Rosetta silent file (secondary structure, phi, psi, omega in degrees, C-alpha in Angstrom):
SEQUENCE: XXXXXXXXXXXXXXXXXXXXXXXXXXXXXXXXXXXXXXXXXXXXXXXXXXXXXXXXXXXXXXXXXXXXXXXXXXXXXXXXXXXXXXXXXXXXXXXXXXXXXXXXXXXXXXXXXXXXXXXXXXXXXXXXXXXXXXXXXXXXXXXXXXXXXXXXXXXXXXXXXXXXXXXXXXXXXXXXXXXXXXXXXXXXXXXXXXXXXXXXXXXXXXXXXXXXXXXXXXXXXXXXXXXXXXXXXXXXXXXXXXXXXXXXXX
SCORE:     score description
SCORE:     0.000 S_00000001
   1 L     0.000  137.163  179.746   -2.335  -26.617   44.524 S_00000001
   2 L   -64.177  138.364 -179.554    1.178  -26.447   43.038 S_00000001
   3 L   -64.446  141.508  177.462    1.209  -26.167   39.269 S_00000001
   4 L   -90.297  134.760  177.687    2.108  -29.417   37.470 S_00000001
   5 L   -97.802  171.527  176.204    4.944  -29.137   34.939 S_00000001
   6 H   -61.069  -39.219  179.311    5.621  -31.174   31.857 S_00000001
   7 H   -64.050  -41.359  174.641    8.344  -33.010   33.746 S_00000001
   8 H   -54.841  -45.295 -178.476    5.929  -33.876   36.531 S_00000001
   9 H   -66.487  -43.358  179.191    3.558  -35.366   33.949 S_00000001
  10 H   -61.064  -45.047 -179.886    6.318  -37.382   32.233 S_00000001
  11 H   -63.472  -41.462 -178.937    7.565  -38.787   35.547 S_00000001
  12 H   -65.238  -40.882 -178.128    3.987  -39.655   36.657 S_00000001
  13 H   -71.797  -38.160  177.209    3.229  -41.513   33.394 S_00000001
  14 H   -64.927  -38.163  176.695    6.484  -43.424   33.474 S_00000001
  15 H   -66.871  -36.947  177.742    5.792  -44.477   37.070 S_00000001
  16 H   -62.459  -45.523 -179.935    2.302  -45.609   36.029 S_00000001
  17 H   -67.408  -38.350 -177.771    3.729  -47.807   33.289 S_00000001
  18 H   -65.423  -41.688 -173.815    6.498  -49.140   35.546 S_00000001
  19 H   -87.422  -23.829  179.239    4.157  -50.115   38.339 S_00000001
  20 L  -129.816   60.986 -172.905    1.168  -51.259   36.242 S_00000001
  21 L   -67.899  -20.119 -179.868    2.742  -52.612   33.025 S_00000001
  22 L   -81.772   -9.434 -176.406   -0.198  -54.945   32.316 S_00000001
  23 L  -115.148  -41.277 -174.525   -2.592  -52.019   32.203 S_00000001
  24 E  -117.145  132.971  175.714   -0.720  -48.968   30.899 S_00000001
  25 E  -131.352  123.904  179.099    1.661  -48.745   27.918 S_00000001
  26 E   -82.371  134.461  174.113    3.258  -45.472   26.891 S_00000001
  27 L   -75.550  153.028  177.822    3.469  -44.824   23.127 S_00000001
  28 L   -61.566  154.840  175.256    6.882  -43.731   21.806 S_00000001
  29 L   -76.707  172.665  178.618    7.587  -39.986   21.640 S_00000001
  30 L  -113.164  160.679  176.793    7.863  -37.887   18.520 S_00000001
  31 L   -83.240  160.623  177.451   10.681  -35.769   17.190 S_00000001
  32 H   -60.869  -36.054  179.432   10.542  -31.958   17.208 S_00000001
  33 H   -62.044  -45.551  179.919   10.437  -32.005   13.384 S_00000001
  34 H   -62.941  -41.307 -179.099    7.418  -34.306   13.421 S_00000001
  35 H   -69.089  -39.162  179.451    5.623  -32.227   16.017 S_00000001
  36 H   -66.167  -37.512  179.993    6.340  -28.939   14.262 S_00000001
  37 H   -66.878  -33.172 -178.702    5.031  -30.327   10.950 S_00000001
  38 H   -80.073  -37.553 -178.688    1.839  -31.443   12.671 S_00000001
  39 L  -152.334   94.976 -174.158    1.231  -28.299   14.705 S_00000001
  40 L   -58.181  -31.238 -174.694    3.686  -25.383   14.264 S_00000001
  41 L   -95.566   18.532 -177.751    2.403  -23.419   17.273 S_00000001
  42 L   -56.439  126.777 -178.866    2.668  -26.318   19.726 S_00000001
  43 L   -63.791  155.372 -176.077    3.511  -24.914   23.239 S_00000001
  44 H   -62.827  -40.493 -176.003    6.882  -25.804   24.760 S_00000001
  45 H   -69.733  -37.901  178.758    5.430  -27.693   27.713 S_00000001
  46 H   -70.387  -38.539  179.108    3.174  -29.847   25.543 S_00000001
  47 H   -60.080  -40.450  179.831    6.051  -30.376   23.090 S_00000001
  48 H   -62.406  -43.352 -179.820    8.195  -31.684   26.025 S_00000001
  49 H   -62.947  -43.323 -174.295    5.546  -34.223   26.989 S_00000001
  50 H   -73.469  -22.118  172.023    5.147  -35.392   23.368 S_00000001
  51 H   -66.982  -29.948 -179.120    8.872  -35.873   22.968 S_00000001
  52 H   -85.973  -40.916  178.810    8.575  -38.412   25.826 S_00000001
  53 L  -159.129  146.297  179.773    5.296  -40.052   24.794 S_00000001
  54 L  -107.887    8.934  175.476    2.493  -39.408   22.313 S_00000001
  55 E   166.183  174.802 -176.281   -0.189  -41.365   24.145 S_00000001
  56 E  -132.740  122.343  171.518   -1.187  -44.034   26.621 S_00000001
  57 E   -89.790  131.320 -177.193   -2.781  -47.376   25.821 S_00000001
  58 E  -112.835  114.766 -166.438   -5.042  -48.584   28.609 S_00000001
  59 L   -77.889 -175.525 -171.208   -5.379  -52.369   28.598 S_00000001
  60 H   -64.593  -21.124  177.715   -8.191  -54.788   29.155 S_00000001
  61 H   -61.829  -17.387  175.892   -7.923  -54.673   32.947 S_00000001
  62 H   -52.084  -33.352 -172.500   -9.712  -51.347   32.554 S_00000001
  63 H  -104.771    0.676 -179.350  -12.969  -53.309   32.256 S_00000001
  64 L   -57.297  132.185  175.759  -12.378  -56.084   34.803 S_00000001
  65 L    82.997    2.105 -175.473  -15.351  -56.453   37.110 S_00000001
  66 L  -102.523   -6.286  173.035  -17.566  -54.182   35.004 S_00000001
  67 L   -59.910  142.784 -177.002  -19.594  -56.828   33.157 S_00000001
  68 L    98.480  -20.667  173.733  -23.159  -56.725   34.312 S_00000001
  69 L   -75.705  153.086  179.268  -23.213  -52.923   34.543 S_00000001
  70 L   -53.814  124.369  173.820  -25.590  -51.175   32.140 S_00000001
  71 L    81.395    2.003 -173.885  -23.939  -51.035   28.751 S_00000001
  72 L  -106.780   -9.425 -176.195  -20.813  -52.877   29.913 S_00000001
  73 L   -57.185  135.676  174.252  -21.675  -56.516   29.087 S_00000001
  74 L    74.101   17.134 -176.809  -19.068  -58.138   26.865 S_00000001
  75 L   -95.791   -2.186  173.814  -16.581  -55.277   27.181 S_00000001
  76 L   -55.595  138.408  178.340  -13.720  -57.308   28.690 S_00000001
  77 L    94.471  -11.208  179.254  -10.735  -57.030   26.439 S_00000001
  78 L   -78.378  144.022  178.723  -11.614  -53.590   25.103 S_00000001
  79 L  -112.612  146.231  166.660   -8.879  -50.963   25.232 S_00000001
  80 E  -104.926  160.800  177.864   -9.113  -47.233   25.693 S_00000001
  81 E  -142.900  128.348  175.216   -6.407  -44.923   24.464 S_00000001
  82 E   -93.173  113.052 -172.707   -5.449  -41.478   25.572 S_00000001
  83 E  -103.653  116.003  177.381   -4.176  -39.823   22.366 S_00000001
  84 L  -105.432  -13.767 -169.895   -1.905  -36.836   22.681 S_00000001
  85 L   -70.991  115.929 -179.773   -0.228  -37.051   19.281 S_00000001
  86 L   -69.357  -16.122  176.072   -1.197  -34.035   17.070 S_00000001
  87 L   -71.166  -26.646 -178.913   -0.296  -36.130   14.024 S_00000001
  88 L  -101.736  -27.244 -168.903   -3.180  -38.471   14.782 S_00000001
  89 L  -118.730   55.857  178.222   -5.677  -36.263   16.550 S_00000001
  90 L   -59.714  146.962 -177.543   -6.118  -33.176   14.458 S_00000001
  91 L   -54.705  127.690  175.902   -8.771  -30.796   15.754 S_00000001
  92 L    89.592   -5.583 -175.522  -12.175  -31.921   14.624 S_00000001
  93 L   -85.892  -18.003  177.268  -11.051  -35.347   13.392 S_00000001
  94 L   -93.521  147.946  176.995  -12.495  -37.277   16.343 S_00000001
  95 L   -67.352  132.673  171.713  -16.222  -37.739   16.830 S_00000001
  96 L   176.577  128.359  178.477  -17.663  -35.332   19.369 S_00000001
  97 L   -93.642  -14.465 -170.599  -20.406  -32.796   19.104 S_00000001
  98 L   -85.125  -48.796 -167.755  -19.684  -30.958   22.328 S_00000001
  99 L   -64.553  -28.456 -173.736  -16.185  -29.411   22.440 S_00000001
 100 L    85.287  176.827 -171.590  -16.307  -27.344   19.312 S_00000001
 101 L   -80.677   -8.282 -179.609  -13.485  -26.690   16.894 S_00000001
 102 L   -97.246   20.375  179.872  -11.135  -25.017   19.411 S_00000001
 103 E  -124.984  155.760  176.623  -10.621  -28.257   21.382 S_00000001
 104 E  -117.472  115.406  178.711   -8.491  -31.322   20.889 S_00000001
 105 E   -70.693  125.914 -178.829  -10.155  -34.598   21.841 S_00000001
 106 E  -112.648  -18.703 -177.734   -7.677  -36.740   23.764 S_00000001
 107 E  -157.404  127.921  169.929   -9.815  -39.597   25.117 S_00000001
 108 E  -128.040  115.863 -179.703  -13.160  -41.097   24.319 S_00000001
 109 L   -75.532  160.701  179.805  -14.254  -43.933   26.524 S_00000001
 110 L   -62.832  -22.956  176.992  -16.370  -46.831   25.304 S_00000001
 111 L   -70.664  -16.126 -177.595  -19.129  -45.375   27.456 S_00000001
 112 L   103.671  -14.862  177.900  -19.152  -42.314   25.178 S_00000001
 113 L   -61.533  133.567 -177.261  -17.644  -39.897   27.714 S_00000001
 114 E  -116.032  136.552  175.638  -15.269  -37.521   25.872 S_00000001
 115 E  -118.109  137.150 -173.687  -12.250  -35.721   27.272 S_00000001
 116 E  -144.913  149.427  176.064  -10.715  -32.740   25.501 S_00000001
 117 E  -108.864  136.984 -179.493   -8.104  -30.106   26.073 S_00000001
 118 E   -68.519  142.093  176.426   -8.817  -26.529   25.198 S_00000001
 119 E  -128.770  122.326 -179.618   -6.743  -24.957   22.433 S_00000001
 120 L   -75.229  114.638 -177.259   -6.550  -21.209   21.970 S_00000001
 121 L   -65.810  -20.204 -177.606   -7.025  -20.635   18.176 S_00000001
 122 L   -80.769  -39.783 -174.870   -5.203  -17.258   18.444 S_00000001
 123 L  -111.830  -16.128 -175.480   -2.029  -18.473   20.132 S_00000001
 124 L    84.608   -5.206 -175.888   -2.051  -22.254   19.802 S_00000001
 125 L   -64.408  138.302  174.077   -1.712  -22.604   23.587 S_00000001
 126 E   -92.786  133.568 -174.035   -3.160  -25.800   25.096 S_00000001
 127 E  -119.635 -127.002 -173.066   -5.134  -24.929   28.266 S_00000001
 128 E   -73.876  159.345  177.082   -7.599  -26.556   30.603 S_00000001
 129 E  -106.835  135.259  178.351   -8.985  -30.084   30.258 S_00000001
 130 E  -129.566  165.270  172.134  -12.737  -30.707   30.163 S_00000001
 131 E  -136.902  155.689 -179.641  -15.011  -33.670   29.689 S_00000001
 132 E  -117.955  128.830  179.797  -18.479  -34.130   28.289 S_00000001
 133 L   -77.899  135.457  175.597  -20.868  -36.682   29.835 S_00000001
 134 L   -77.751  -20.977 -175.901  -22.485  -39.193   27.493 S_00000001
 135 L   -90.986  -31.002 -176.776  -25.350  -39.701   29.931 S_00000001
 136 L  -126.627   92.825 -167.837  -26.179  -36.070   30.731 S_00000001
 137 L   -64.100  -18.157  178.243  -25.769  -34.083   27.531 S_00000001
 138 L   -99.750   17.095  178.255  -26.029  -30.694   29.255 S_00000001
 139 E  -119.673  130.106  175.094  -23.268  -31.515   31.749 S_00000001
 140 E  -122.946  162.637  177.419  -19.554  -30.952   31.389 S_00000001
 141 E  -123.888  127.035  171.591  -16.718  -31.358   33.857 S_00000001
 142 E   -82.179  102.491 -168.908  -13.879  -28.863   34.269 S_00000001
 143 E   -83.355  -45.425 -174.129  -11.233  -31.558   34.872 S_00000001
 144 E  -159.426  156.698 -179.694   -7.922  -29.805   35.291 S_00000001
 145 L   -71.997  -22.058 -177.172   -6.225  -26.449   34.734 S_00000001
 146 L  -154.207  162.535  173.706   -3.757  -27.939   32.271 S_00000001
 147 H   -63.017  -43.253  176.346   -2.909  -31.122   30.450 S_00000001
 148 H   -56.522  -39.343  178.490    0.149  -31.763   32.709 S_00000001
 149 H   -65.261  -41.699  179.747   -2.136  -31.417   35.763 S_00000001
 150 H   -60.943  -45.830 -176.928   -4.679  -33.828   34.243 S_00000001
 151 H   -66.048  -43.086  179.195   -1.993  -36.418   33.491 S_00000001
 152 H   -61.617  -49.166 -177.132   -0.411  -36.151   36.942 S_00000001
 153 H   -64.054  -39.011 -179.358   -3.796  -36.502   38.683 S_00000001
 154 H   -66.366  -44.061  178.148   -4.879  -39.413   36.520 S_00000001
 155 H   -61.913  -43.113 -179.399   -1.642  -41.313   37.143 S_00000001
 156 H   -64.669  -43.716 -178.651   -1.886  -40.637   40.880 S_00000001
 157 H   -67.414  -39.211 -179.858   -5.503  -41.756   41.092 S_00000001
 158 H   -64.127  -42.306  178.616   -4.898  -44.910   39.050 S_00000001
 159 H   -66.040  -41.357  178.256   -2.006  -45.954   41.344 S_00000001
 160 H   -61.650  -41.513  179.269   -4.050  -45.213   44.443 S_00000001
 161 H   -66.536  -37.698 -179.332   -6.956  -47.302   43.131 S_00000001
 162 H   -66.339  -37.586  177.826   -4.611  -50.160   42.295 S_00000001
 163 H   -70.096  -37.929 -174.128   -3.175  -50.153   45.815 S_00000001
 164 H   -81.886  -27.107 -173.993   -6.547  -49.943   47.509 S_00000001
 165 H  -103.039   -6.002  176.018   -8.427  -52.517   45.437 S_00000001
 166 H    46.450 -125.042 -174.367   -5.677  -55.183   45.119 S_00000001
 167 H   -62.540  -20.092 -178.056   -6.947  -58.133   43.091 S_00000001
 168 H   -89.856   10.003 -169.041  -10.165  -56.303   42.214 S_00000001
 169 L   -60.315  132.219  170.372   -8.407  -53.441   40.543 S_00000001
 170 L  -138.402  134.901  179.356  -10.117  -51.744   37.600 S_00000001
 171 L   -66.731  125.915  179.076   -8.949  -48.427   36.169 S_00000001
 172 L   -85.570  166.395  178.827  -11.626  -45.870   36.970 S_00000001
 173 L   -62.189  144.465  172.226  -12.842  -43.104   34.754 S_00000001
 174 L   -59.964  140.366  177.772  -10.762  -39.951   34.949 S_00000001
 175 L    60.547   26.295 -178.034  -12.254  -37.393   37.381 S_00000001
 176 H   -60.250  -30.136 -176.158  -14.814  -39.999   38.536 S_00000001
 177 H   -62.162  -19.034 -178.220  -14.849  -38.481   41.993 S_00000001
 178 H   -61.982  -26.976 -177.554  -16.668  -35.418   40.650 S_00000001
 179 H   -76.188  -12.565  177.588  -19.947  -37.363   40.571 S_00000001
 180 H   -96.671   -5.006 -179.027  -19.741  -37.813   44.334 S_00000001
 181 L   -84.123  158.770 -178.541  -19.191  -34.151   45.043 S_00000001
 182 L  -106.132    7.970 -178.486  -21.901  -31.749   46.051 S_00000001
 183 L  -101.332  124.453  179.075  -20.452  -28.709   44.322 S_00000001
 184 E  -136.663  130.223  177.358  -21.953  -27.872   40.988 S_00000001
 185 E   -90.792  123.612  179.242  -21.432  -24.773   38.850 S_00000001
 186 E  -103.867  129.456  179.641  -24.584  -23.665   37.145 S_00000001
 187 L   -65.719  156.687  178.655  -24.309  -21.534   34.034 S_00000001
 188 E  -118.839  131.947  177.626  -25.981  -18.131   33.813 S_00000001
 189 E   -57.480  138.507 -176.340  -27.783  -16.895   30.695 S_00000001
 190 H   -58.716  -31.804 -177.154  -25.706  -14.185   29.055 S_00000001
 191 H   -59.981  -29.478 -178.189  -28.688  -11.835   28.986 S_00000001
 192 H   -80.102  -10.386 -176.075  -28.520  -11.727   32.856 S_00000001
 193 H  -103.045   -3.129 -179.230  -24.861  -10.698   32.731 S_00000001
 194 L   -62.885  140.931 -178.321  -25.267   -7.661   30.508 S_00000001
 195 L    82.695   10.345  179.008  -23.977   -4.443   32.163 S_00000001
 196 L   -59.124  147.473  176.799  -21.499   -6.251   34.414 S_00000001
 197 L   -89.261   -4.270 -179.949  -18.788   -4.114   36.013 S_00000001
 198 L   -80.765  109.174 -174.626  -16.273   -6.978   35.649 S_00000001
 199 H   -63.496  -34.465 -179.818  -14.155   -5.960   32.622 S_00000001
 200 H   -70.123  -40.430  176.956  -12.952   -9.540   31.898 S_00000001
 201 H   -65.533  -42.987 -178.948  -16.517  -10.864   32.060 S_00000001
 202 H   -61.926  -39.059  177.550  -17.785   -8.030   29.897 S_00000001
 203 H   -67.339  -34.991 -179.480  -15.149   -8.812   27.285 S_00000001
 204 H   -67.597  -37.638 -177.200  -16.024  -12.536   27.381 S_00000001
 205 H   -88.887   -7.442  178.749  -19.739  -11.973   26.749 S_00000001
 206 L   -60.591  122.973 -179.992  -19.201   -9.344   24.080 S_00000001
 207 L    87.310   -5.434  178.519  -20.690  -10.726   20.903 S_00000001
 208 L   -86.197  149.030  177.714  -22.322  -13.714   22.531 S_00000001
 209 L   -70.597  155.243 -176.223  -26.084  -14.224   22.025 S_00000001
 210 L   -62.897  -30.003 -176.565  -28.367  -13.600   24.988 S_00000001
 211 L   -86.449    0.120  175.872  -29.505  -17.226   25.163 S_00000001
 212 L   -70.054  156.476 -177.018  -25.933  -18.595   25.514 S_00000001
 213 E  -119.144  128.029 -175.130  -25.141  -19.934   28.985 S_00000001
 214 E  -120.296  138.725  173.083  -21.854  -18.989   30.690 S_00000001
 215 E  -116.933  129.927  179.258  -20.051  -20.503   33.677 S_00000001
 216 E   -91.227  111.172 -176.909  -17.271  -18.504   35.356 S_00000001
 217 L   -94.522   -0.394 -178.627  -14.466  -20.949   36.243 S_00000001
 218 L   -64.286  134.288  175.860  -12.042  -18.400   37.619 S_00000001
 219 L    83.114   -3.191  179.942  -11.035  -19.244   41.186 S_00000001
 220 L   -89.665  147.349  176.796  -12.544  -22.758   41.094 S_00000001
 221 L  -104.077  111.075 -179.378  -10.432  -25.783   41.916 S_00000001
 222 L   -70.881  158.780    6.082  -11.155  -28.582   39.422 S_00000001
 223 L   -81.717  140.524 -179.551  -12.562  -31.102   39.020 S_00000001
 224 E  -134.918  138.467  178.891  -15.907  -29.317   39.052 S_00000001
 225 E   -88.693  138.802  179.939  -19.141  -30.347   37.419 S_00000001
 226 E  -119.264  124.211  173.415  -20.933  -27.769   35.247 S_00000001
 227 E   -99.861  105.081 -169.961  -24.658  -27.901   34.481 S_00000001
 228 L   -98.534   -8.553  173.107  -24.875  -25.753   31.376 S_00000001
 229 L    57.603   45.211  175.232  -28.531  -26.274   30.353 S_00000001
 230 L  -174.131  152.832 -174.396  -27.928  -26.626   26.684 S_00000001
 231 L  -114.000   14.326 -177.677  -26.815  -29.207   24.123 S_00000001
 232 L   -90.333 -159.471 -177.199  -25.125  -27.007   21.582 S_00000001
 233 L   -60.905  150.666 -177.380  -21.488  -26.106   20.957 S_00000001
 234 E  -122.544  120.356 -176.421  -19.235  -25.633   24.020 S_00000001
 235 E  -130.298  164.802  176.040  -16.576  -22.938   23.893 S_00000001
 236 E  -117.740  140.990 -176.796  -14.104  -21.187   26.183 S_00000001
 237 E  -134.272  169.830  178.262  -13.690  -17.411   26.366 S_00000001
 238 L    96.918  167.184 -175.544  -11.674  -14.762   28.194 S_00000001
 239 L   -62.340  -34.014  177.447   -7.947  -13.992   28.543 S_00000001
 240 L  -107.043    9.591  177.587   -7.327  -17.310   30.352 S_00000001
 241 L    54.181   41.981  178.559  -10.244  -19.007   28.551 S_00000001
 242 L  -114.039   24.393  165.242  -11.910  -19.821   31.886 S_00000001
 243 E  -108.169  113.398 -179.550  -15.351  -18.625   30.952 S_00000001
 244 E   -92.683  126.900 -175.088  -17.142  -21.756   29.671 S_00000001
 245 E  -124.353  128.023  174.470  -19.996  -21.026   27.269 S_00000001
 246 E  -108.250  133.421  179.220  -22.636  -23.408   25.975 S_00000001
 247 L  -103.250  126.028  178.547  -24.681  -22.396   22.953 S_00000001
 248 L   -55.969  144.197 -179.038  -28.239  -23.802   22.814 S_00000001
 249 L   -68.202  126.038 -176.641  -28.803  -26.310   20.108 S_00000001
 250 L  -101.326    0.000    0.000  -30.516  -24.546   17.240 S_00000001
């Protein structure tokens, strides 16, 4: 799949707002000075997106037709918000036990599902997007290789759903199709990976405890569901941070 750029993401979000103005509203962008003050190491591609918009408000139509589902009664009129603004969403400031301190939470649905973008603490680079299931605490989803890819895919899927469901339209959860797929990545205990001849894998597991669980995401096309068999902290390792590691809850 062709890599999505910041410009692709900006165009996709603007098209989403233009075609579904009752559902999606883009927040104003921020200045370079504001972004630098909030996060000095902000990557250029993310900075470009944030100059155009710092978030997306998702209106009440999100919940149309969902009353009567478990946990959804009375939720008409509730809004979700995808928050990209580093001035508002400093690492660790949003509730979430799963992603760990090297992630930036960007969306938490009323269902409790949490979406977060990986952030490399060494370089400041924003990487892949993941989500944590509120229903299955040992399950995460590798959503997209990058934030621009996640935004492009979400906008595309929302427009496709709107066209196919006509008057019954309700914005679906991001990456919802993953629950209908039959491909699942199962993590492997680190103790079983000791002595590997793969230098990148060996570097990723160096220093990890034997009872940590690792999923190798290299070469996989997201979205992919990961069964990690643990409810502890969730981290990313390796040069491209595509080794996902869950630490058992202690």
